[in-house]
C-alpha positions in Angstrom: 6.7 -26.5 32.8 3.8 -26.1 35.1 4.4 -23.8 38.0 2.4 -23.6 41.2 -0.5 -21.2 40.4 -0.1 -19.4 43.7 3.5 -18.6 43.3 4.8 -15.1 42.5 8.1 -14.1 40.9 10.8 -13.6 43.5 12.2 -10.2 44.3 15.2 -9.1 42.3 18.6 -10.6 42.9 20.3 -9.0 45.9 17.0 -8.0 47.6 16.6 -9.2 51.1 13.4 -10.1 52.8 12.6 -11.2 56.3 11.2 -14.6 57.2 7.6 -13.5 57.3 7.8 -11.9 53.9 9.6 -14.9 52.5 6.8 -17.1 53.7 4.3 -14.7 52.0 6.2 -15.1 48.7 6.0 -18.8 48.9 2.3 -18.8 49.7 1.6 -16.1 47.1 0.4 -13.8 49.8 2.4 -10.8 48.8 0.6 -7.6 47.8 -0.5 -7.8 44.2 -0.2 -4.5 42.4 -0.7 -5.8 38.9 -3.3 -4.0 36.8 -6.0 -6.7 36.6 -5.7 -8.1 40.1 -8.5 -10.4 41.2 -10.2 -10.5 37.8 -12.1 -13.6 36.7 -11.5 -15.1 33.2 -14.9 -13.9 32.0 -14.1 -10.4 33.1 -10.7 -10.6 31.5 -12.3 -11.7 28.2 -14.9 -8.9 28.4 -12.1 -6.4 28.9 -10.1 -7.8 25.9 -13.2 -7.9 23.7 -14.1 -4.2 24.5 -10.5 -3.2 23.9 -10.1 -5.1 20.6 -13.4 -3.7 19.3 -12.2 -0.2 20.0 -8.8 -1.2 18.6 -10.5 -2.3 15.3 -12.4 1.0 15.0 -9.2 2.9 15.4 -7.4 1.1 12.6 -7.9 3.2 9.5 -4.6 2.8 7.6 -3.1 0.5 5.0 -0.4 -1.9 6.2 0.0 -4.9 3.9 -1.8 -5.8 0.6 -2.6 -9.4 1.9 -5.0 -7.9 4.5 -7.3 -7.2 1.5 -6.1 -9.1 -1.5 -5.6 -12.5 0.0 -8.6 -12.5 2.3 -11.4 -9.9 1.8 -11.0 -9.6 -1.9 -11.3 -13.4 -2.3 -14.2 -13.5 0.2 -16.0 -10.8 -1.8 -15.7 -12.8 -5.0 -17.1 -15.9 -3.2 -20.0 -14.0 -1.7 -20.9 -11.6 -4.5 -19.5 -13.2 -7.6 -17.0 -10.4 -8.5 -13.6 -9.6 -7.1 -10.0 -9.9 -8.2 -8.0 -13.1 -7.7 -4.2 -12.6 -7.7 -1.8 -14.9 -9.3 -1.4 -17.0 -6.1 -5.0 -18.2 -6.5 -4.5 -19.0 -10.1 -1.4 -21.1 -9.2 -3.1 -22.8 -6.2 -0.7 -21.4 -3.6 -3.5 -20.3 -1.2 -6.2 -22.2 0.6 -9.8 -20.9 0.6 -10.2 -21.8 4.3 -9.4 -18.3 5.6 -11.3 -16.2 3.1 -14.4 -18.4 3.6 -14.7 -17.1 7.1 -15.2 -13.5 5.8 -17.3 -14.8 2.8 -19.7 -16.2 5.4 -19.8 -12.8 7.1 -20.5 -11.0 3.8 -23.4 -13.4 3.2 -24.8 -12.5 6.6 -24.5 -8.8 5.8 -26.2 -9.3 2.5 -29.0 -11.3 4.0 -29.8 -8.5 6.5 -29.3 -5.8 3.8 -26.2 -4.4 5.6 -23.8 -4.9 2.7 -23.1 -1.1 2.5 -19.6 0.3 2.3 -19.4 1.2 6.0 -20.2 -2.4 7.1 -18.1 -3.9 4.3 -15.1 -2.2 5.7 -15.7 -2.4 9.5 -17.4 -5.8 9.9 -14.5 -8.0 8.9 -12.2 -6.1 11.3 -14.8 -6.4 14.1 -15.0 -10.1 13.5 -11.2 -10.3 13.7 -11.3 -8.3 16.9 -13.4 -11.1 18.4 -10.7 -13.6 17.4 -8.1 -11.3 18.8 -9.8 -11.1 22.2 -9.6 -14.9 22.4 -5.9 -14.6 21.6 -5.5 -12.1 24.5 -7.5 -14.4 26.9 -5.4 -17.4 26.0 -2.2 -15.5 26.5 -3.5 -14.7 30.0 -4.4 -18.4 30.5 -1.0 -19.6 29.1 0.9 -17.3 31.4 -1.2 -18.6 34.4 -0.4 -22.1 33.4 3.4 -21.6 33.0 3.9 -19.0 35.7 1.1 -17.6 37.9 -1.7 -15.0 37.9 0.6 -12.1 38.6 2.6 -12.8 35.5 -0.5 -13.4 33.5 -1.9 -10.0 34.4 1.3 -8.2 33.4 1.6 -10.3 30.2 -1.9 -9.2 29.3 -1.0 -5.6 30.0 2.1 -6.0 27.8 0.0 -7.5 24.9 -2.7 -4.8 25.1 -0.1 -2.0 25.4 2.3 -3.2 22.7 2.0 -0.9 19.6 2.5 -3.5 17.0 -0.2 -5.8 18.4 -2.6 -2.8 18.4 -1.6 -2.0 14.8 -1.8 -5.5 13.4 -3.8 -8.0 15.4 -7.3 -6.8 14.3 -6.4 -6.7 10.6 -7.8 -9.4 8.4 -4.4 -10.9 7.7 -4.1 -14.7 7.9 -1.1 -14.0 10.2 -3.5 -12.4 12.7 -5.6 -15.5 13.0 -2.5 -17.6 12.9 -1.3 -15.7 16.0 -4.5 -16.3 17.9 -4.6 -20.0 17.0 -0.9 -20.5 17.9 -1.4 -19.0 21.4 -4.5 -21.2 21.9 -2.6 -24.3 20.7 0.3 -23.6 23.0 -2.0 -23.4 26.0 -3.7 -26.7 25.3 -0.4 -28.4 24.4 1.1 -27.4 27.7 -2.1 -28.4 29.5 -1.4 -31.9 28.4 1.9 -31.8 30.3 0.2 -30.8 33.6 -0.1 -33.8 35.9 -3.0 -32.1 37.7 -5.0 -31.9 34.5 -7.5 -34.8 34.3 -8.1 -34.2 30.6 -4.6 -34.6 29.4 -5.5 -36.7 26.3 -8.3 -34.3 25.2 -6.1 -31.2 25.7 -3.3 -32.8 23.6 -5.8 -33.8 20.8 -7.3 -30.3 20.8 -3.8 -28.8 20.6 -3.0 -31.1 17.6 -6.3 -30.1 15.9 -5.5 -26.4 16.4 -2.0 -26.9 15.1 -3.3 -28.7 12.0 -5.8 -25.9 11.4 -3.2 -23.2 11.8 -1.0 -25.0 9.3 -3.9 -25.3 6.9 -4.4 -21.5 7.1 -0.7 -20.7 7.0 1.6 -23.6 6.0 4.6 -21.8 7.4 3.1 -22.4 10.9 4.6 -25.8 10.5 7.9 -24.1 11.5 6.4 -23.3 14.9 4.7 -26.6 15.5 7.6 -28.7 14.4 9.6 -27.2 17.3 6.7 -27.6 19.8 6.1 -31.2 18.7 9.8 -32.1 19.1 9.8 -30.8 22.6 8.4 -34.0 23.9 8.6 -36.5 21.1 12.1 -37.8 22.1 11.1 -38.2 25.7 7.8 -39.9 25.1 7.6 -43.6 26.0 4.9 -44.3 23.5 6.2 -42.3 20.5 4.7 -44.6 17.8 1.3 -44.6 19.5 1.4 -40.8 19.8 2.4 -40.4 16.1 0.1 -42.9 14.5 -2.9 -42.7 16.8 -3.0 -38.9 17.4 -0.8 -36.8 15.1 -1.5 -38.7 11.8 -5.3 -39.1 12.2 -5.9 -35.5 13.3 -3.5 -34.1 10.7 -5.0 -36.3 8.0 -8.6 -35.3 9.0 -7.8 -31.6 8.7 -5.8 -32.0 5.5 -8.6 -34.0 3.9 -11.1 -31.4 4.9 -9.1 -28.5 3.4 -8.3 -30.5 0.3 -12.0 -31.2 -0.3 -12.7 -27.5 0.4 -10.1 -26.4 -2.1 -11.3 -29.0 -4.6 -14.7 -27.5 -4.4 -13.5 -23.9 -4.7 -10.8 -24.3 -7.3 -12.8 -26.8 -9.4 -10.0 -29.2 -9.5 -7.6 -31.1 -7.2 -5.1 -28.7 -5.7 -2.6 -29.5 -3.0 -2.0 -26.1 -1.5 0.8 -27.0 1.0 3.0 -28.5 -1.7 2.5 -25.6 -4.0 3.2 -23.2 -1.2 6.3 -25.1 -0.2 7.6 -25.1 -3.8 7.2 -21.4 -4.3 8.3 -20.0 -1.0 11.0 -22.5 0.0 12.2 -24.7 -2.9 12.3 -21.9 -5.5 12.7 -18.8 -3.3 9.8 -17.2 -5.2 9.1 -14.8 -2.3 12.4 -13.1 -3.0 10.7 -11.6 -6.1 9.0 -9.1 -3.7 12.3 -8.0 -2.0 14.9 -9.4 0.3 16.6 -8.4 3.6 19.9 -9.3 5.3 19.8 -12.6 7.3 19.9 -10.7 10.6 17.0 -8.4 9.9 14.5 -10.0 12.3 17.0 -9.8 15.2 18.3 -6.3 14.5 15.3 -4.6 13.1 12.1 -6.5 12.5 11.3 -8.2 15.8 13.1 -5.5 17.7 10.8 -2.8 16.3 7.7 -5.0 17.0 8.7 -5.3 20.7 9.8 -1.7 20.8 10.2 -0.6 24.5 9.1 -4.0 25.7 12.3 -5.5 24.3 14.5 -5.1 27.5 11.7 -6.5 29.7 11.4 -9.5 27.4 15.1 -10.2 27.4 15.3 -9.9 31.2 12.2 -12.0 31.6 13.7 -14.8 29.5 16.8 -14.8 31.7 14.9 -14.6 35.0 12.2 -17.2 34.2 14.7 -19.8 33.0 12.0 -21.2 30.6 14.6 -22.1 28.0 12.3 -24.4 26.0 9.8 -21.7 25.4 12.3 -19.0 24.8 14.0 -21.4 22.4 10.8 -21.2 20.4 11.5 -17.5 19.8 15.1 -18.3 18.7 14.0 -21.2 16.5 11.2 -19.2 14.6 13.3 -16.1 14.1 16.3 -18.2 13.1 14.4 -20.3 10.5 12.7 -17.2 9.0 16.1 -15.5 8.8 17.2 -18.2 6.4 14.5 -16.9 3.9 15.4 -13.9 1.7 12.0 -12.3 1.8 11.1 -11.0 5.3 8.2 -9.2 6.7 7.1 -8.1 10.2 3.9 -10.1 10.0 5.6 -13.4 9.4 6.9 -13.6 13.0 3.7 -12.1 14.6 2.7 -15.5 16.0 5.6 -15.6 18.5 5.2 -11.9 19.6 2.7 -12.9 22.4 5.4 -15.3 23.7 7.9 -12.5 23.9 5.4 -10.2 25.6 4.7 -13.0 28.1 8.3 -12.9 29.1 8.0 -9.1 29.4 5.1 -9.7 31.7 7.3 -11.9 33.9 9.9 -9.2 34.2 7.2 -6.6 35.0 5.7 -8.9 37.6 9.0 -9.4 39.2 9.6 -5.7 39.4 6.2 -5.0 40.8 6.7 -7.4 43.6 10.1 -6.1 44.3 8.8 -2.5 44.6 5.9 -3.7 46.7 8.2 -5.4 49.2 10.4 -2.3 49.2 7.4 -0.2 50.2 6.6 -2.7 52.9 10.1 -2.7 54.4 10.3 1.0 54.5 6.7 1.3 55.6 6.1 4.0 53.0 2.4 4.8 52.4 1.1 4.4 48.9 -2.3 6.0 49.1 -2.0 8.3 46.2 -1.7 5.6 43.5 -2.3 1.9 43.1 1.3 1.5 42.0 4.5 2.6 43.8 6.1 5.5 42.1 8.9 3.6 40.5 6.6 1.1 39.0 4.3 3.9 37.9 7.2 5.4 36.0 7.9 2.1 34.2 4.2 1.9 33.2 4.1 5.5 32.0 7.2 5.0 29.9 5.8 1.9 28.3 2.5 3.7 27.6 4.0 7.0 26.5 6.2 5.2 24.0 3.7 2.6 22.6 0.5 4.6 22.6 1.6 7.4 20.3 3.2 4.9 18.0 0.0 2.7 17.9 -2.2 5.7 17.2 0.0 7.2 14.6 0.4 4.0 12.6 -3.2 3.1 12.9 -4.8 6.5 12.2 -2.3 8.5 10.2 0.5 6.6 8.4 -0.6 5.3 4.9 -4.2 6.1 5.4 -4.7 7.5 1.9 -5.1 4.0 0.3 -8.1 3.4 2.5 -9.6 6.8 2.3 -9.5 7.0 -1.5 -11.4 3.7 -1.8 -14.0 4.8 0.7 -14.5 8.0 -1.4 -14.9 6.1 -4.6 -17.3 3.6 -2.9 -19.5 6.6 -1.8 -19.5 8.0 -5.4 -20.1 4.7 -7.3 -23.7 4.1 -6.4 -24.8 7.4 -8.0 -23.1 6.4 -11.3 -20.5 9.1 -10.7 -17.8 6.5 -11.2 -17.9 4.3 -14.3 -14.3 2.9 -14.5 -11.1 3.3 -12.5 -7.4 3.1 -13.5 -4.8 2.9 -10.7 -1.5 4.4 -11.9 0.4 3.2 -8.8 2.4 0.2 -7.7 0.4 -3.0 -7.7 -2.0 -3.7 -4.8 -1.5 -0.2 -3.4 -5.1 0.1 -2.3 -8.0 -2.2 -1.4 -10.2 -3.2 -4.3 -13.7 -4.6 -4.8 -14.1 -5.6 -1.2 -14.1 -1.9 -0.2 -15.7 -0.4 -3.4 -18.5 -3.1 -3.4 -19.7 -2.0 -6.8 -19.2 -4.1 -10.0 -17.5 -1.7 -12.4 -14.4 -1.9 -14.5 -11.1 -1.4 -12.6 -7.5 -1.8 -13.7 -4.2 -1.8 -11.8 -0.6 -2.5 -12.6 0.1 -6.2 -12.7 3.2 -7.5 -10.8 2.8 -11.2 -11.0 6.1 -13.1 -10.9 7.4 -14.9 -14.0 9.9 -17.6 -14.8 11.0 -15.7 -17.9 14.5 -14.3 -17.7 14.7 -10.6 -17.7 10.9 -10.2 -17.3 9.8 -6.7 -16.1 6.3 -6.6 -14.8 3.8 -3.7 -15.5 4.3 -2.2 -12.1 8.0 -1.8 -12.6 7.7 -0.6 -16.2 5.3 2.1 -15.1 7.6 3.2 -12.3 10.6 3.4 -14.8 8.7 5.3 -17.5 5.3 6.6 -16.2 4.6 8.9 -19.1 5.4 6.4 -21.8 3.7 3.5 -20.2 0.5 5.5 -19.5 0.4 7.0 -23.0 0.5 3.5 -24.5 -2.2 2.2 -22.0 -4.6 5.1 -22.9 -3.9 5.1 -26.6 -6.8 2.8 -27.4 -9.3 5.6 -26.9 -11.2 3.9 -24.0 -10.5 6.3 -21.2 -11.4 5.4 -17.6 -13.7 7.8 -15.9 -11.3 8.1 -12.9 -7.6 7.8 -12.4 -5.9 7.3 -9.0 -2.2 8.0 -8.5 0.4 9.0 -6.0 1.6 12.6 -6.0 5.2 11.4 -6.9 4.0 10.3 -10.3 1.3 12.9 -10.6 4.0 15.6 -11.2 5.3 13.6 -14.3 1.8 12.8 -15.6 0.0 16.0 -14.9 0.5 17.4 -18.4 -0.6 14.2 -20.1 -3.7 14.0 -17.9 -4.6 17.6 -18.6 -4.3 16.9 -22.4 -6.7 14.1 -22.0 -9.3 16.3 -20.3 -8.7 15.0 -16.8 -9.0 17.2 -13.8 -8.2 16.7 -10.1 -11.4 16.2 -8.0 -10.0 14.9 -4.7 -6.8 14.5 -2.8 -6.0 12.4 0.3 -3.1 12.6 2.7 -1.1 9.4 2.7 2.2 9.5 4.6 4.8 11.8 6.2 7.7 9.5 5.4 8.6 7.0 2.8 8.5 3.2 3.3 10.2 1.4 0.4 9.9 3.9 -2.4 9.9 7.6 -2.8 7.9 9.6 -0.3 4.2 9.1 -1.3 2.7 12.0 0.7 -0.7 12.1 -1.0 -3.1 10.3 -3.4 -4.9 12.3 -6.1 -8.1 11.3 -7.9 -8.6 12.6 -11.4 -11.9 12.5 -13.3 -12.8 13.1 -16.9 -14.4 16.5 -17.4 -18.1 16.5 -18.2 -18.9 13.5 -15.9 
């Protein structure tokens, strides 16, 4: 798969060049109008780090409960002794490997006296921005390895400009770290196929270690690495040696480490990969949280993630002829399509690959327009890019940037804002207990509040009991009756948090119990999977 590093994508089909220009193409001597021309890897990483740190500071909205409840909430419990563990942790479906990264960060903040609400919210995302910068760098290196520097520069542009990467990659989801590790693992795996690489064995072993680590964090990563491993297994001359002297020892080492880690944290032997497999694949437990049509990733999910980069990715796949790598996209999307429960973040690890193909297409176009300017001897002093290439860049930026900013700064920000408000009130004893009358996991929890007080939310743990209706659904069906029963014991919480959609039905009951509205936060302009939840209200008992 290794291409000559000095090669550049050819002009578009049908474009004619003279002999001297053709020689320049072969030597890679054509004018380079890509956005990061001549940059060293250190400079590329510095740019990516600065960009992702800024990216992390811009993200102020709520996307998926797992960002908090399966990482930061668990990490907070490890570091400070209190925090909520969801049913997955009680059933041994999750490994502690990922939360321990942020637990270590929390311990450092505590040691330096920086465990205040602002740092508790921002520090984990800033740490993830560091990981994300490595993901950007390795996409650049991977593109150089497979194609050339020109493609690598445009692939990096595509990754930095893509709205969904901006929206998601600096969040503390295990999928975000999985994406970074997958890109790194792909680079080292393909390095081992390069005959000019003197450290083939070391690169392959490092790739296997990263693959095993990725699967330990997200067992579903095995879908990706199964395809990658089978690329070469059937053509290897020493298959048994490869399997038993490299794959098995490295996999067993990482598996043993994670099993010992989980044994220490759970207090008993728990084999997380098997439990995860049973729930998500053998029993279709994930379907409890909703299902989509089999074609959802192809017609909606991955299409929305690529957004206006989609046509460039499709063209890049066709032009590059890298069928094995493009087959990875089809394989991952196809396998995940077999599962009923689907989410955008599940296929995030292969988004960089798709954006790399978009980079190939953009590099081809940039070279084509550059040669066009040379042939016609048109000056290009007003801009670094010829006008037609500038138009493409502007279209990509003008479609992705507003989307990235809106989703990161506006849409569903009430869940984050309300917890920041309560965190600012709690240290002064203004908040003694909180009841969340909203769908389960609709806000962050102790990891943002960072104050050990009583809190209660609607439980939505799955059950094997036929006809079982969880608290969250019972509340949604009859908010007044459910809330009346919940508050009938006389122990009223000092604060109640709820969406405006249910506030209209509960306002009379809350007023009768001496609750008054003290704060309201904007949440969303349009609905996601329920009624429009435009704002979040905070009610407090009078006299507090």
